[in-house]
C-alpha positions in Angstrom: 100.6 56.1 8.7 103.3 59.0 7.7 100.3 60.5 10.5 102.1 58.6 13.0 105.6 58.5 12.3 105.4 62.9 12.1 104.4 62.3 15.8 107.0 59.5 16.6 109.2 62.1 15.2 108.1 64.6 17.8 107.7 63.1 20.7 112.0 61.9 19.6 112.9 65.4 19.5 110.6 66.9 22.4 112.8 64.8 24.9 115.8 64.6 23.3 114.8 68.4 24.2 113.6 68.4 27.2 116.8 66.4 28.1 119.0 69.1 27.1 116.9 71.7 28.9 117.2 69.4 31.9 120.4 69.5 31.7 120.4 73.2 31.8 118.4 73.1 35.0 121.0 71.9 36.9 119.2 68.7 37.8 118.3 64.3 39.0 117.2 63.5 34.8 118.9 60.8 33.2 118.2 59.6 29.2 117.8 55.7 27.4 118.5 54.6 24.3 118.1 50.9 23.3 115.0 48.6 21.6 112.2 47.1 22.4 109.8 44.4 22.2 106.6 43.5 21.8 105.1 40.2 23.0 100.9 39.2 22.1 101.2 35.4 23.9 101.6 35.3 27.4 98.3 38.3 28.4 96.7 35.9 30.7 92.8 36.8 29.3 91.1 36.3 25.8 92.4 38.3 22.8 90.8 41.3 22.0 90.3 44.3 19.7 93.3 44.6 16.7 94.7 41.0 16.0 91.6 38.9 18.1 91.1 36.2 17.4 93.6 34.7 18.0 95.1 31.9 21.1 97.4 33.7 23.8 98.0 31.9 26.5 98.4 31.9 30.3 99.7 35.5 31.7 103.8 34.7 32.4 103.5 31.5 29.8 106.5 31.2 27.3 107.0 34.6 28.7 111.3 34.4 27.0 110.0 32.3 24.6 111.7 35.8 21.9 112.1 33.8 18.7 108.2 32.7 18.8 106.6 36.0 20.1 108.7 38.2 20.2 108.3 41.0 17.2 112.1 42.9 17.9 113.6 45.3 15.3 117.7 45.4 15.3 117.9 50.3 15.7 117.1 52.0 18.3 113.8 51.4 19.0 112.5 53.9 22.1 114.0 56.2 23.6 113.2 57.5 27.2 113.6 61.6 29.9 113.8 60.7 32.9 113.3 62.7 36.6 114.0 61.5 40.2 110.8 63.3 42.0 112.7 62.5 45.2 111.8 59.8 47.3 113.1 57.2 45.1 110.6 58.1 43.2 111.2 58.6 39.0 109.1 59.6 36.6 109.9 58.8 33.3 109.1 59.7 29.9 109.0 56.7 27.2 108.5 57.2 23.5 109.1 53.6 21.2 108.9 52.2 18.3 108.3 48.5 16.5 107.5 46.5 13.1 104.5 43.4 14.1 105.2 40.8 12.0 104.3 38.1 14.7 100.5 37.0 17.6 102.0 34.6 19.0 102.7 31.8 17.4 101.0 33.5 13.8 102.5 34.9 11.4 101.0 38.1 10.0 101.2 37.7 6.2 102.5 42.2 6.2 105.1 43.8 8.9 103.0 46.3 11.0 103.7 49.5 12.3 103.8 50.1 16.6 104.2 53.3 17.7 104.0 53.8 21.4 103.9 57.0 23.7 104.4 55.9 27.8 104.6 58.1 31.0 105.8 56.3 33.8 106.2 56.2 38.1 108.9 53.9 39.5 109.8 53.4 43.0 113.1 52.3 42.8 114.5 50.0 46.0 118.2 50.6 45.4 119.0 52.6 48.6 117.1 50.2 50.8 119.4 47.6 49.4 122.4 50.2 50.3 123.8 49.8 46.7 125.3 51.7 44.3 125.3 49.3 41.1 122.1 46.9 41.3 118.6 50.0 40.8 115.3 47.6 41.2 112.6 49.0 40.8 108.7 48.8 40.5 106.6 50.9 38.2 103.2 52.0 37.2 101.8 54.0 34.1 99.3 55.6 31.8 100.2 54.8 27.7 98.6 55.3 24.5 100.0 53.4 21.8 99.2 53.2 17.5 99.5 49.8 15.5 98.9 50.2 12.2 96.7 52.9 12.1 94.8 52.5 15.2 95.5 54.5 18.3 94.4 53.0 22.3 94.9 53.8 25.6 96.5 52.3 28.2 97.1 51.4 32.0 100.9 49.5 32.9 102.4 47.3 35.6 105.9 47.0 35.2 109.6 46.2 36.8 113.8 46.9 35.8 116.5 46.9 37.0 118.9 49.4 36.2 122.9 48.0 36.1 125.7 51.3 37.2 128.5 51.0 35.5 129.8 54.5 37.1 127.8 56.3 38.0 126.7 58.1 35.5 126.3 55.2 33.1 124.1 52.1 33.5 122.4 49.3 31.6 118.3 49.3 31.7 116.3 46.4 31.9 112.3 46.9 32.0 108.8 44.2 31.4 106.1 46.3 31.2 102.5 44.8 31.2 100.3 46.9 28.9 96.1 46.5 29.2 94.9 48.1 26.4 91.7 49.9 27.6 90.1 50.3 24.0 86.6 47.9 22.8 86.7 44.6 20.6 88.3 46.8 17.3 90.5 48.5 18.8 93.4 48.0 21.0 95.3 44.8 21.3 96.7 43.8 25.6 100.7 43.1 25.3 103.7 43.3 27.0 106.8 45.0 26.5 109.8 44.4 27.5 113.2 47.3 26.8 117.0 47.2 27.0 119.0 49.8 26.8 121.8 51.8 28.3 120.6 54.8 29.8 123.1 58.6 30.9 122.5 60.2 34.5 123.5 64.0 34.3 122.1 67.9 36.0 123.9 66.7 39.3 124.4 69.7 41.0 127.7 70.8 42.0 128.3 74.2 42.7 130.9 74.3 44.0 132.2 71.6 41.9 133.5 69.4 44.5 131.6 66.0 43.1 129.6 66.3 46.3 126.4 67.1 45.1 124.7 70.2 46.6 121.5 68.6 48.0 124.1 66.7 50.1 126.8 68.9 50.2 127.1 70.3 53.6 129.3 73.4 52.1 128.0 73.6 48.9 129.8 76.4 48.0 132.9 75.1 49.6 135.5 72.5 47.4 135.6 69.5 49.9 135.9 66.6 50.5 133.2 63.3 50.3 134.0 62.1 53.2 132.8 65.2 55.3 130.1 65.6 52.7 131.6 68.5 50.8 132.8 70.7 53.3 136.8 71.2 53.7 139.2 70.4 55.9 142.9 72.8 55.3 145.1 71.8 58.0 144.6 68.1 57.3 142.7 66.6 60.8 139.7 64.8 60.0 137.7 68.6 61.0 135.9 70.1 58.7 136.3 73.7 59.1 132.9 74.2 59.0 133.0 72.4 62.5 137.2 72.9 63.5 137.6 76.3 65.7 141.3 76.2 64.0 140.4 75.5 60.9 143.8 76.7 59.7 145.2 74.3 62.2 145.8 70.9 62.6 144.0 69.7 66.1 142.3 67.0 68.6 138.9 66.7 68.3 137.8 67.4 71.6 139.2 70.6 71.1 136.6 70.6 68.2 140.6 70.0 66.2 141.6 73.4 68.2 145.7 72.0 68.5 147.6 71.5 72.2 151.1 71.8 71.5 152.1 71.6 75.1 149.9 68.8 76.1 147.5 70.6 79.3 144.8 69.6 78.8 144.1 74.2 77.4 143.7 74.7 73.6 146.6 76.9 72.3 144.3 78.6 71.7 142.9 79.6 75.4 146.2 79.0 76.5 148.3 82.6 77.4 152.0 79.8 77.9 151.4 77.2 74.9 154.8 76.0 74.9 154.3 75.1 79.1 152.9 72.3 80.7 149.8 74.7 82.7 147.0 74.7 84.7 143.5 75.8 83.4 142.5 77.8 86.0 145.3 79.5 85.4 144.5 79.6 81.0 147.5 76.9 81.2 150.6 78.4 82.8 153.3 76.9 85.2 152.7 78.2 89.3 156.3 76.5 89.3 156.4 77.4 93.3 152.9 77.8 93.5 152.4 80.9 95.1 148.2 80.8 93.5 149.9 82.8 90.7 151.2 81.2 87.3 154.5 82.3 86.1 153.5 84.4 83.4 152.2 87.3 86.2 154.5 86.4 89.2 158.0 88.8 89.8 159.5 85.1 91.5 158.7 81.9 89.5 160.9 80.3 92.4 159.2 81.8 95.1 156.5 81.9 96.9 155.2 85.3 97.7 151.5 86.7 98.2 149.6 88.9 94.8 149.5 91.5 97.0 153.3 91.6 96.2 153.6 90.5 92.7 154.2 87.0 93.6 158.2 87.9 95.4 158.1 87.1 99.4 158.2 90.1 102.0 161.6 90.9 102.8 162.1 90.1 106.4 166.4 91.1 107.1 165.8 90.0 110.2 164.9 86.6 109.8 162.3 87.0 112.4 159.6 85.4 109.5 157.8 88.7 110.5 158.0 90.9 106.4 160.2 94.8 106.4 156.5 95.6 105.8 155.3 94.7 109.0 158.0 94.3 111.4 157.5 97.1 113.6 161.8 95.8 114.3 162.9 95.5 111.2 166.3 95.3 111.9 166.3 94.0 114.8 165.0 90.2 115.5 161.2 90.0 117.5 158.2 87.5 118.1 155.2 88.1 115.5 153.3 88.8 118.4 155.0 91.8 119.4 155.3 92.5 115.7 159.0 91.7 114.8 159.8 93.5 117.8 161.3 91.0 121.1 158.9 90.7 123.9 162.1 93.1 126.2 165.1 94.9 125.7 167.9 92.6 126.9 170.6 94.3 129.3 172.9 94.9 126.9 170.5 96.7 124.7 169.9 99.0 128.5 172.9 99.7 128.1 173.7 100.6 124.4 170.8 102.9 125.1 172.4 104.6 127.9 175.2 104.4 127.1 173.9 107.6 124.0 172.5 109.3 127.2 176.0 110.0 128.4 176.3 112.2 125.5 173.6 114.2 125.8 174.7 117.1 127.1 172.5 120.4 128.4 174.2 124.5 128.5 175.3 125.1 132.3 172.6 124.9 135.3 169.5 124.6 132.5 167.3 122.0 130.8 167.8 122.9 127.3 169.7 120.0 125.7 172.3 122.0 123.1 171.9 120.3 119.6 175.2 118.7 119.7 173.3 115.9 121.4 170.4 115.6 119.1 171.6 112.8 117.0 172.1 110.9 120.4 168.2 110.9 121.5 167.3 109.7 117.8 169.3 106.8 118.3 168.1 106.0 121.7 164.5 106.6 120.3 165.0 104.3 117.3 166.3 101.6 119.7 163.1 102.2 121.8 160.7 102.0 119.0 162.3 98.4 118.2 160.1 97.2 121.7 156.5 98.4 121.1 155.1 97.0 124.1 158.1 98.3 127.0 158.0 101.8 129.6 160.7 103.5 129.7 161.5 105.9 132.8 163.9 108.1 132.6 166.1 108.7 135.4 168.0 112.5 135.6 170.5 113.2 137.8 173.1 115.3 139.7 175.9 116.1 141.6 176.4 117.9 144.6 177.7 119.8 145.1 175.4 123.6 144.9 172.0 123.2 146.8 169.9 120.5 146.4 166.1 121.5 145.8 168.5 123.4 142.8 169.6 119.8 141.8 166.4 118.0 142.3 164.2 120.4 140.0 166.9 120.8 137.7 167.3 117.2 137.9 163.6 116.8 137.2 162.9 119.4 134.5 166.2 117.6 132.5 164.5 114.4 132.6 161.8 116.3 132.0 163.2 117.9 128.6 164.0 114.9 127.6 161.1 112.8 127.3 159.3 116.0 125.8 162.4 115.6 122.3 161.6 112.3 121.8 158.5 112.6 122.0 158.8 115.6 119.4 160.5 112.7 117.2 157.8 109.7 117.1 158.1 107.9 120.0 155.2 107.3 122.0 154.4 109.2 125.0 152.0 107.3 127.0 155.4 104.7 126.8 157.8 107.2 128.1 157.6 108.9 132.0 160.3 110.2 133.8 161.5 111.4 137.4 164.7 113.1 138.9 166.1 111.9 141.8 169.1 115.0 141.9 172.1 114.5 143.7 171.0 111.2 146.0 172.1 108.3 143.0 175.3 108.4 142.8 177.2 106.6 141.1 180.9 108.0 141.6 182.3 110.1 143.6 181.3 113.5 144.0 184.5 114.6 146.2 186.8 114.9 142.6 186.1 116.2 139.4 185.6 112.7 137.5 183.1 111.4 139.9 181.1 114.5 140.6 181.0 114.8 135.9 180.3 111.3 136.8 177.2 112.2 138.9 175.0 114.4 136.2 173.4 112.6 134.3 170.2 111.1 132.2 170.1 106.8 132.4 167.3 105.5 131.4 165.4 102.7 133.3 163.0 99.6 132.1 160.0 100.6 134.4 159.7 98.0 136.3 
């Protein structure tokens, strides 16, 4: 018997060492301590082995008759070590000790020691019940039992449940049917009931956030249980690993990024995060509706083309043709005539001729004097405002002298004016010249004043 006592002590120490090592390995382990009761009565068969013959009962007969049938000692008499092996299965090693002083309702003449060592595989229904505290299970196992000095093996069927008082501490109740495989001289089929306290430990939690690593989506960063162990730094309800802006509280539709101006463009993609705008302009507004967002528009309150940085083209004469396209930027005209009037008015022709009256030539020559160049420039400027108009330059003389000479002089002077206008930018095909000699006087040639008026260059429109 001393040999069996030592064996039980060794088993108990092995269970304790196994549990401590398991805790260091950070695996889901549990240890249990408690008491056990052995009952040889409700076995449902004719007794065989150590105590045969005796009067047994049917299966589960007087199952709870502890007073008459159960063998119990008032000390810690059962130790267990368990490990969760996956898919709701748990493997348990159990060692137990007891004193046998009754077989069914019969009292023994002396007390016999009982030792048991069992391996059990249990299936837990806790997840199926979706319960945090009730953990029922069924299982099977095998064991080896010594009654006095006779040892025998058994096949075990068991049922029980754990009541988890806290996450790590629970109360265990179990009943196991142990069927002996020994012959008539050894063994004894029996029930063994157990109750005790179970301690779970060894949960892997590297970041210490209370969420075990196998359930922790962020096992190396402390987080919250509602986010599977991941943090939510900005407190917006979106865990950091799914949050595009983990340090700024934002909205789910923007993956956790804020939208301060509420324009539907999150701030980190918004060029104008404090001013509501449109997505096609990266969240910026276009106040004047010219297709150029305000932050790129030099004239955000006035519609203008992109080539002028969003500003309207200047139009000095207000004719609707911008100055850079207006061939007559200071004279109102038509779009069809590139911003110039269609035809010069009579007033314009008078203005041209007011300049032409001041054109001076060297005596009896067609050479233009320098003091007349300003007047010619003014004439050219007016002509350029009418790009579709053809101008006729007329040369006139007084009646003094040879008529043929005067005719030739009038033609040369008109041609000289035409060539100078061409030299300062007028299109040649819009000009023609003609000399009339003394044939078209506008004053009396008999007086000096009249002859001076008749010596002239006059500009008219081609009919």
